[in-house]
C-alpha positions as CSV (number, residue, x, y, z in Angstrom):
1,X,0.0,0.0,0.0
2,X,1.5,3.3,-1.1
3,X,1.6,6.2,1.5
4,X,0.2,9.6,0.7
5,X,3.5,11.2,-0.2
6,X,4.3,8.5,-2.7
7,X,0.9,8.9,-4.3
8,X,1.4,12.6,-4.6
9,X,4.8,12.0,-6.2
10,X,3.1,9.7,-8.8
11,X,0.5,12.3,-9.7
12,X,3.2,15.1,-9.9
13,X,5.2,12.9,-12.3
14,X,2.1,12.4,-14.4
15,X,1.5,16.2,-14.5
16,X,5.0,16.9,-15.7
17,X,7.5,19.6,-14.5
18,X,5.6,22.7,-15.6
19,X,2.3,21.8,-13.8
20,X,4.0,20.2,-10.9
21,X,6.0,23.4,-10.2
22,X,2.7,25.3,-10.1
23,X,1.3,22.7,-7.5
24,X,4.3,23.5,-5.3
25,X,3.1,27.1,-5.0
26,X,0.1,25.7,-3.0
27,X,2.1,23.5,-0.6
28,X,3.7,24.5,2.7
29,X,7.5,23.9,3.2
30,X,7.1,20.6,5.0
31,X,4.9,19.2,2.3
32,X,7.2,20.4,-0.5
33,X,10.2,18.7,1.2
34,X,8.3,15.4,1.7
35,X,7.1,15.3,-1.9
36,X,10.5,16.3,-3.3
37,X,12.3,13.6,-1.3
38,X,9.7,11.1,-2.5
39,X,10.2,12.0,-6.1
40,X,14.0,12.0,-5.9
41,X,14.1,8.6,-4.1
42,X,11.3,7.0,-6.3
43,X,11.8,3.4,-7.3
44,X,10.4,1.8,-10.4
45,X,6.6,1.4,-10.1
46,X,4.7,-1.1,-12.3
47,X,2.4,0.5,-14.8
48,X,-0.8,-0.9,-13.3
49,X,0.1,0.5,-9.9
50,X,0.7,3.9,-11.5
51,X,-2.7,3.7,-13.2
52,X,-4.4,2.7,-10.0
53,X,-3.0,5.8,-8.2
54,X,-4.2,8.1,-11.1
55,X,-7.6,6.4,-11.0
56,X,-7.8,7.0,-7.3
57,X,-6.8,10.7,-7.8
58,X,-9.5,11.0,-10.5
59,X,-12.2,9.3,-8.4
60,X,-11.3,11.5,-5.4
61,X,-11.6,14.7,-7.5
62,X,-14.8,13.5,-9.1
63,X,-16.4,12.6,-5.7
64,X,-15.4,16.0,-4.3
65,X,-16.9,17.8,-7.2
66,X,-20.1,15.8,-7.1
67,X,-20.3,16.1,-3.3
68,X,-19.8,19.8,-3.3
69,X,-22.4,20.4,-5.9
70,X,-24.7,17.7,-4.8
71,X,-25.2,19.1,-1.3
72,X,-24.9,22.8,-2.2
73,X,-26.9,25.6,-3.7
74,X,-25.5,25.0,-7.3
75,X,-27.1,21.6,-7.8
76,X,-30.5,22.8,-6.5
77,X,-30.3,25.7,-9.0
78,X,-29.4,23.3,-11.8
79,X,-32.2,20.9,-11.0
80,X,-34.8,23.6,-10.8
81,X,-33.6,25.3,-14.0
82,X,-33.0,22.2,-16.2
83,X,-34.5,19.2,-14.4
84,X,-32.8,16.2,-12.7
85,X,-31.4,14.5,-15.8
86,X,-29.8,17.6,-17.3
87,X,-28.4,18.6,-13.9
88,X,-26.7,15.2,-13.7
89,X,-25.3,15.5,-17.2
90,X,-23.9,18.9,-16.5
91,X,-22.3,17.8,-13.2
92,X,-20.8,14.8,-14.9
93,X,-19.1,17.1,-17.4
94,X,-17.7,19.1,-14.6
95,X,-16.3,16.0,-12.9
96,X,-14.8,14.9,-16.2
97,X,-12.9,18.1,-16.5
98,X,-10.8,17.3,-13.5
99,X,-9.7,14.0,-14.7
100,X,-6.0,13.5,-15.5
101,X,-5.1,14.3,-19.1
102,X,-5.0,11.2,-21.3
103,X,-1.5,10.0,-22.2
104,X,0.0,12.0,-19.3
105,X,2.5,9.2,-18.8
106,X,4.1,10.1,-22.2
107,X,5.5,13.3,-20.6
108,X,8.4,11.3,-19.3
109,X,9.6,10.5,-22.8
110,X,11.9,12.8,-24.9
111,X,10.9,13.5,-28.6
112,X,13.2,10.7,-29.9
113,X,11.6,8.1,-27.6
114,X,8.2,9.4,-28.5
115,X,9.0,9.0,-32.2
116,X,10.3,5.5,-31.7
117,X,7.1,4.6,-29.7
118,X,4.8,5.9,-32.5
119,X,6.7,4.5,-35.5
120,X,4.7,1.7,-37.1
121,X,1.5,2.7,-35.4
122,X,-1.6,3.3,-37.5
123,X,-2.0,7.0,-38.6
124,X,-5.2,7.2,-36.6
125,X,-3.4,6.1,-33.4
126,X,-0.7,8.7,-34.0
127,X,-3.3,11.3,-34.6
128,X,-5.1,10.4,-31.4
129,X,-1.9,10.7,-29.3
130,X,-0.8,13.9,-30.9
131,X,-4.2,15.5,-30.2
132,X,-3.5,15.1,-26.5
133,X,0.1,16.0,-26.4
134,X,1.5,19.5,-25.7
135,X,1.4,21.4,-29.1
136,X,5.2,21.9,-29.2
137,X,5.8,18.2,-28.6
138,X,3.1,17.2,-31.1
139,X,4.6,19.5,-33.8
140,X,8.1,18.1,-33.3
141,X,6.8,14.5,-33.7
142,X,4.7,15.5,-36.8
143,X,7.8,17.2,-38.3
144,X,9.8,13.9,-38.0
145,X,7.2,11.7,-39.6
146,X,7.6,10.6,-43.2
147,X,6.1,13.1,-45.8
148,X,3.3,10.6,-46.5
149,X,2.5,10.2,-42.8
150,X,2.6,13.9,-42.1
151,X,-0.3,14.7,-44.4
152,X,-2.4,11.7,-43.4
153,X,-1.9,12.3,-39.6
154,X,-2.5,16.0,-39.9
155,X,-5.8,15.4,-41.7
156,X,-6.9,12.9,-39.1
157,X,-6.1,15.3,-36.3
158,X,-8.0,18.1,-38.0
159,X,-11.1,15.8,-38.4
160,X,-11.0,14.5,-34.8
161,X,-13.8,16.2,-32.9
162,X,-14.4,13.7,-30.1
163,X,-13.1,10.3,-29.0
164,X,-14.5,7.4,-27.1
165,X,-13.0,7.4,-23.6
166,X,-12.8,3.6,-23.7
167,X,-10.8,3.7,-26.9
168,X,-8.4,6.3,-25.4
169,X,-7.9,4.1,-22.4
170,X,-7.3,1.1,-24.6
171,X,-4.7,2.8,-26.7
172,X,-3.0,4.3,-23.6
173,X,-2.7,0.8,-22.1
174,X,-1.2,-0.6,-25.3
175,X,1.3,2.2,-25.5
176,X,2.3,1.8,-21.8
177,X,3.1,-1.9,-22.5
178,X,5.0,-0.9,-25.6
179,X,7.1,1.6,-23.5
180,X,8.0,-1.2,-21.1
181,X,9.1,-3.4,-24.0
182,X,11.0,-0.7,-25.9
183,X,12.8,1.1,-23.2
184,X,12.7,-1.2,-20.1
185,X,12.0,-0.5,-16.5
186,X,13.8,2.9,-16.3
187,X,10.9,4.7,-18.0
188,X,8.5,3.2,-15.5
189,X,9.9,5.4,-12.8
190,X,7.5,7.9,-11.3
191,X,10.3,10.3,-10.4
192,X,14.0,10.2,-9.5
193,X,16.7,12.8,-9.3
194,X,16.3,13.9,-12.9
195,X,12.6,14.5,-12.2
196,X,13.5,16.7,-9.2
197,X,16.1,18.6,-11.3
198,X,13.5,19.3,-14.0
199,X,11.0,20.4,-11.4
200,X,13.4,22.7,-9.5
201,X,14.5,24.4,-12.7
202,X,11.0,25.7,-13.1
203,X,10.6,27.3,-9.7
204,X,12.1,30.5,-8.5
205,X,15.5,30.7,-6.9
206,X,14.3,31.3,-3.4
207,X,12.0,28.2,-3.6
208,X,14.9,26.1,-5.0
209,X,17.2,27.2,-2.2
210,X,14.5,26.5,0.4
211,X,13.9,23.0,-0.9
212,X,17.5,22.1,-1.2
213,X,18.3,23.6,2.2
214,X,15.6,21.4,3.8
215,X,16.9,18.4,2.0
216,X,20.4,19.2,3.1
217,X,19.4,18.5,6.7
218,X,17.8,15.1,6.0
219,X,19.9,13.8,3.1
220,X,23.0,16.0,2.3
221,X,24.3,13.5,-0.3
222,X,21.1,13.6,-2.2
223,X,21.0,17.4,-2.1
224,X,24.6,17.6,-3.4
225,X,23.8,15.2,-6.2
226,X,20.7,17.3,-7.2
227,X,22.8,20.5,-7.1
228,X,25.5,18.9,-9.3
229,X,22.9,17.9,-12.0
230,X,21.1,21.3,-12.0
231,X,23.9,23.1,-13.8
232,X,26.2,21.2,-16.3
233,X,29.4,22.4,-17.9
234,X,27.7,22.9,-21.2
235,X,25.2,25.2,-19.6
236,X,27.9,27.9,-19.4
237,X,26.6,29.0,-22.8
238,X,23.8,30.8,-20.9
239,X,26.1,32.7,-18.6
240,X,26.8,36.3,-19.3
241,X,30.4,37.2,-20.3
242,X,31.3,39.3,-17.2
243,X,30.2,36.4,-15.0
244,X,32.1,33.8,-17.0
245,X,35.2,36.0,-16.8
246,X,34.8,36.1,-13.0
247,X,34.6,32.3,-12.9
248,X,37.7,32.0,-15.1
249,X,39.7,34.3,-12.8
250,X,38.8,32.2,-9.8
251,X,39.3,28.7,-11.2
252,X,42.6,26.7,-11.4
253,X,44.0,27.1,-14.9
254,X,44.8,23.4,-15.0
255,X,41.2,22.6,-14.5
256,X,40.3,24.8,-17.5
257,X,42.7,22.8,-19.7
258,X,41.3,19.5,-18.5
259,X,37.7,20.7,-18.8
260,X,38.0,22.0,-22.3
261,X,39.5,18.7,-23.6
262,X,36.1,17.1,-23.9
263,X,34.0,20.3,-24.2
264,X,32.1,21.2,-27.3
265,X,33.7,23.6,-29.7
266,X,31.0,26.2,-28.9
267,X,31.9,26.1,-25.1
268,X,35.6,26.0,-25.8
269,X,35.4,29.1,-28.0
270,X,33.2,30.8,-25.4
271,X,35.9,30.3,-22.7
272,X,38.6,31.5,-25.0
273,X,36.6,34.7,-25.9
274,X,36.4,35.5,-22.2
275,X,40.0,35.0,-21.3
276,X,42.9,37.4,-21.8
277,X,44.7,36.9,-25.1
278,X,47.8,35.7,-23.2
279,X,45.8,33.2,-21.1
280,X,44.0,31.9,-24.2
281,X,47.3,31.2,-25.9
282,X,48.7,29.4,-22.9
283,X,45.6,27.2,-22.5
284,X,45.6,26.3,-26.2
285,X,49.3,25.3,-25.9
286,X,48.6,23.2,-22.8
287,X,45.6,21.5,-24.6
288,X,47.8,20.6,-27.5
289,X,50.4,19.1,-25.2
290,X,48.0,17.4,-22.8
291,X,48.8,13.7,-22.6
292,X,46.1,11.0,-22.7
293,X,43.9,11.5,-19.7
294,X,41.1,9.4,-18.1
295,X,37.6,10.6,-18.9
296,X,36.6,10.7,-15.2
297,X,39.5,13.1,-14.5
298,X,38.3,15.4,-17.3
299,X,34.8,15.3,-16.0
300,X,36.0,15.9,-12.5
301,X,37.6,19.1,-13.7
302,X,34.4,20.2,-15.3
303,X,32.5,19.5,-12.0
304,X,35.0,21.5,-10.0
305,X,34.5,24.5,-12.3
306,X,30.7,24.1,-12.0
307,X,30.9,23.7,-8.2
308,X,32.9,27.0,-8.0
309,X,30.4,28.7,-10.2
310,X,27.5,27.5,-8.1
311,X,29.4,28.8,-5.0
312,X,29.8,32.2,-6.5
313,X,26.2,32.3,-7.4
314,X,25.1,31.3,-3.9
315,X,27.2,34.2,-2.6
316,X,25.4,36.5,-4.9
317,X,28.5,37.4,-6.9
318,X,27.4,36.1,-10.3
319,X,24.3,34.9,-12.0
320,X,24.4,31.5,-13.8
321,X,21.1,31.9,-15.6
322,X,18.2,34.4,-15.5
323,X,14.9,32.8,-14.5
324,X,16.1,29.2,-14.8
325,X,16.4,28.6,-18.4
326,X,15.8,32.0,-20.0
327,X,18.5,32.7,-22.6
328,X,21.1,35.1,-21.5
329,X,23.1,37.4,-23.8
330,X,26.9,37.3,-23.7
331,X,28.5,40.7,-23.0
């Protein structure tokens, strides 16, 4: 039997990072900490158990809606105005509106995995799924279908006015089983550290610091791992030039050489542009002479630079990114 915090974590994972972050705004600090820990420490959960939790959530919302209206002024008004049968129909539609969005479990897949999942499916099935997806995700999938599929699927989406709930549930169940077969148990997770990272990148800085601060007291290793994943070396592309220059001044030059060995050309050039000409020449020379080095040592150097950058940000001396993900212009 799952406890309440675990069930909330399952529902939050189904909602996706954007909506889950909005839910956080209505929880107190203790609730936020409990749910975040549950998401971060989540273990794989069988598909049927996840569906059972979502059904329970749906039934709870439906019963609350029906109960509130059934015993209150609103139902009495509806019955008097439209009669008992019409009133029930209208209340049923209200209850239906709070149900979890169909195919919410697909939010855990990236576009490549979604495309793999839908390849080989009938155009009507693809159209049905796309009609429930976020428009941006649906557009990306449509773009990567074959030219023949694109026209057929787009036409079917356009002509789709209503769908049988039983059909939707049937297709969803089939796709869940296909996910398990294609991608294994990892995608059956209802959370995990990556889910927390995605969620925290969508809340404001003060909320992020409060959550991580609370987690620090109960599980410092988990909090450190989340912090490490929240900003990667490649994310320096979003840091303003003056802040990157400050980081370069503070960091060990040997670490810069090691870190740039496996960095993308874009990031390497970004670092060079924000160094003095003399330093850039020395780093390039050291890179050319760098002997074969273990990958984990190169990654460790990148992590040390990221850790220093996070420390400077915590001290209020630099800004790593404006608004968690908004593009920043280099100076």
